[in-house]
N, C-alpha and C positions, 0 to 999 in steps of 0.2 A: 424266309420263301425262295425257292429258287426260280430263277427265271424260266425253267423247263415248264411251271404251272400255267403260263400264259402272263397277259401284258400285267402290268402294275397299276392295279386302280387307286383312284385319290381317294375314293369313299370309305371302300372296306378292307379287310385285312387281307383278302384272298380273292382273285379272279372267278374261280371256282368255289361253289356254295352247293351246300347239302340241305334238302327240305325233308323234314319228317312228317308224314302223313297225319293232319291233327283234326280231321272233320268230326265233329260232336253233335250233328243234327240228328233228329228222330226220322229213321227211314220210312219207306215206303208201307213198311210192314208194322210200323209203331215203334221199332226198337230203337232205343237210344244208343248211338254211337258213341266210341271213344278208341279212335284208332291210335292214340297214343298207348294207350294200356293193351288193345289186341295185337300191337305188334312188339309189347313189352319193352317199348322205350322208356316207359317212366321208371324201371326198375332197371335198365341197364345203360341208362343215358351217361353215367362216367365212362363206360367202356366204349359206348358208340362214340362220344366225341373223342376218346383217344385214337379211336382207329384212323377217324378222319384225318388227321397229320400226315397219315403215310400215304395219301392221295392228294395232297395238296390242297385241302379245304380246310378254313378257319373260319369260315362265316356258315351259319345255319338258320332256315327258318323254323321257327318254333310256335306253338298254337297254345295262348292261354286259354283254358278251359272253364269258361265263365259257368256253365252248369255245376261244377263242382266247388268254385270258388266264392259264390255267393248263395247263401241259402238263408231263408228266413231274415233277411236284411242284415246278415252278419256275413263277414269275409275272413275264409280260412284259405291261406296261401301254401298250406304244405304242401299241394300237389306242383307249386311252381319252384319251391327250394331246392329239390334238387338240382335241376336243369341250371340255375343259377349257382350254384356251387361248382356243379361239374364245368361251367363255363370259366368261372374264374380260376379254376386250377389247371386247365386246358388251354387257356389262350383263347377260347371260342367267341367269336363276336355274335350276338342274336338279333335277328330281325323277329321282333313279337307280333303275333297276328293276335289281335285282341277279340274277334269276333270270328270264329272259323265256324260259320254256320249255324252253331249252336248257342241257345239262350237257356234261361232258367225256365222250368217246366209251366211257372205261374205266370208267365210274360208271353203277350200276343204281340208279333212282331207288328203289327199294324196300327196298336195303340198307341196314343201319345206318349205313355208311360215309358216306351220302349225306348225313347231318345232319353228322357233324364235318368232312366235306371243304368242305361249303359255309360252316360256320362260319367255317373257317380263310380261305377263299376272301373271304369278306365282310370279315373284318377286316382283311387286306392290302389290300383294295380301299379301305375306309375309309381306311386309313392313307395311302395314295397320293394320295386327293382332297384329305385333310386338308392334306398337303405341297404342292399345288398349288393351293388354292383358301383364301381366308378367309371366304367366304361360308358362312353358316349351311345346313347340307345338309339334305336332303331324301332320304330313301330308301324305296322300294318294295320289300321282300325278296322275295316270289314273286308274280309277276303273274298274278292269277285263279286262285287255288286251287280253287275249284269248276269252273272252267272245263276245268283241269288234270284234274281228275278224272273229269268228263264223258269228255273227249277220249280219255283211256287207258284208262277200265273199261267205256265204252259205243262207242266208235267205233274206226276204226283210223287216224284222224287223226295221231297221232304213232307212229312206228316206234320200237321193236319191241313195243310192247306191248298189242298188239291179242289175243295168245293168253293171256299169264300175267298181264294186270291185269284180266281179265274178272271183275265181281263184287267186286273189293276196293276198293270207293270208300272205305268208312270208314276202313279202313287205310292209304289213301294219302292222306286228309283229314288224319288224325293224323299221319302221317309228315312231310307239309308244312307243317303247324302248329308240329311241333315244330322243324323246321328254319329257320322264321320267328323264331319266340322266342330259337332261338340265334343266328341272324343280329342280331336286334336288340341281345342282348347284346353281340355284337362289336363293333359299330357303336358304342353308347354307351361302350365302354371306350376307343374312340380319341377318341372326340368326343361330350360327354354333350349338346351343344345340339341333336344331329340330331332332326329330327322324321320321325314314320313313318308312310308313306300306305300302306293297305290297299287293293288293287283287287280288286273282283270283280263280275261283272255283276249288275243288279237286274232279276227276271224276273216275269211276271205268268201264271199258269197256272189255265184254266178247264177245266170237264168239258165234252165235247160237248153240242149242245142235245140234249135228251130223255134224257139220262144222268146222272139225280140219284146213279144208284150209283156213280159215278165222282168225286163232288165230293170225298169225303174224299182220295182219292188225288192229286187235282189240287192239293188245299191243301198235303198233305205234299210234293210236288214241288216247290210254290212256296216253302214255307217252309225247303227246304233251302239257299236262298241265303243263310240267316242260320247256317250251321251253322259255317264256317271263322272269322265273327267272333266267334261265340258262344265257341268253343274259345280263341280268343286273350285274350279276356277273362276266362276263367275260369269262365263259367255254365254250360258243361257239359264232360265229359270234363277233370276236373278233375286228374287225375294227369297231363296233359300239361304244368302249370306256367304255364297262361294268367292273368293278371291285366289290370284295367282300364288299367294303364300301357301294356301294349303296344298298346291299340287307340286311336291316337293321332288319328290322321284318316284317313276313311272316303272311298274314291274309290269312286262306283258306275260302272259302265260301262252304256251304254243305246243299243241301236240299234232300228231299225223291228221286227226279227225277235224282240226280246226277250218277246213277249206270245204265246202260243199255247195249243192246246185240247190237254189231255192225251189221250195213247194214240194220237190219230190225227196230232198234231203239226203239225196245220193251223195255219197263222199267223193272228193276228187282223190282217188286213191294215191296215197305217197308210195306204197309198196310196188304199184303198177305203173308209177312216173307217168300221172295224167299230165299232159301238156298243159292243161288249163290251170295247173297250179302255179299260184304266185311265189315266187322265190321269197323264203322269209326276210333276206335284206331288204328288199322293195317295201315290206309292211313295215321293218323297222324304221326306215329312213321317212316313210309317211307319217308316222306315229311322232318322230323327233320334230319333223317339219311343222307340224302342228302345235306342238306345245312348248318345244325348246328347253327341255329339263333334263337331268340325267335318267338312265336307263338302265335296267336289267331286264335281263329274261327270268321272269319269278319262277316259272316252273316249266320243265320239259323233260320229256323221257319217252320211251317206245318200250314195247313187250318181246318178251321171248328172245329169239336170236336176231332180232332186228335192232337190239339197243345200241350196240356197237356202231352200226352203219349210219343209224340217226344222229349220234352225238357229233361223229365225225363231219355228217352234214351240216349240223348246227354250227359247230365250229367254223366251216369254211364260209357259213353265211354270216357269221358274226365279224368273221376277217374282212369280209366285204364291208358289211355296216359301218365298221372302224375306218376304213379307207376311204368311205364317203361322207366321214365327218359326223358320225351318230356317236355320241357318246356314252356307250354300253359298257357299264360298269361291273357287268358279271353275268354267270350263267348258272343258273340254280338245277342241280340233280334233283327232280321230283318226280317220286319219293327216292331217296338215298338208300333207305332200305325197303324191302318189297312191303306189299300191302295186300289186303285182302279186298274183294268186291264190298261196296256199301251193303248191298241187298243179298250177298251171298258169303258169310264168311267162312267157308269151305273152299272157296275160288281164290287162289293167289295170283295176283297179276304178272309176277315175275318180270317185273321193270324197276326194280331196285339195282344199285351197285353191289348190295349184299343181299342175297336169298337169305330166306328165314327156313331153317329146318328144325324142326321139334325134337328132342332127345326124350331118352326114356323117362325124364320125368317132365316133360312137356316143355320144358325152358326152349324158348326159340334161339337156336343159336346161328349167329351171323356168318355166312359163308360167302365170300367174295365170289364173284363170276369172273373169271378170269379172262375169259374172252372180251367182255365187257371192258373190263379195267384195261387191257391192251388197247383197245380202242380208244378209250378214253385219255391214256396217255399219248396216243398218235394225235388226239385232238388238242391236248394241252400243248404239245410242242409247237403244232402249226400256229397257234395263238401267240406263242412266245416269240415268233418269226418276227424280223423287223419289218417284213412286208405286210404284217396285219397291226402295225402300229397305228393308234388314234391320229387321224389326221384333221384338225379343227377345221371346219367351214370357212370359206374366206368371207 
């Protein structure tokens, strides 16, 4: 790995990472998603991994598709094997997401059975991975606990919970934290070396202009981003069994839409340079000072022509965070290849480093976006400079 690709991380094989969209939930129309299959990553995984090395990426985020693996109490890991073989072949390090929104059809997310089924599934998965890889494993038990709670309790994004999920935010968050803790223990029973990465969005929410009466409510909404991490480390809801050992590595997900006004939900637009936006390095420092654990940016990207400018800004903010003593161990381009919308599979987001174009046989060819690549390389060079070196806090 050349220094031009960025800082030398201590936890991962490369500072820059690639995330393959892996959502598997049932969408608002009742359709089961499988984003790994819809982007044809399942059949192109070997060549997908091979092309990452040319852009300085040796770490990927992948999703284990629970609904394909567990059926009728039996486990079939054939959908996982190609990723393990490709990773071994190309020297790619994988951070496995064990639940990326989707679970088997016969399982109710709110039921007591969910925790026990997930624990068993995770144990079997960790055992299969250990049998097929000697690499130190990284696992993310449940992707974006906070987002799942919003999607199920405040929207119709995930079927069929729009009716009986409403208003059950805290109940669901406790359920998912309980499941995550059980999953971590199941992983460590198989492989005590395993590192645990907890992924959730970071947000900034403010009161609308002229509404000081909403400042407290805006602050409470903003602080909700800490709830699942606090539960995991045991600083709240102690009955769940949280402990600092469970909060191993924090992955923060950050997009242009992660800052907004309370109540109006109007975004603090990045492309318009809204002066009320809080710089990313300030958010990163705030999270680190609260938890004092290693961090990565677990997801970030923009769309269309804004992709390159966004990643350059992310790199500049990461540089500032490193200078402030934030142990930011990596940045994950998510998605690394393009993806369709969850509710409209004809709409491509144009957010990947590689765009996908169907050929005459409907094979999705990977076409690198040259302007985005050039800006990514500029971002990599910035973070490789001495001035962006991590400085441990006093």
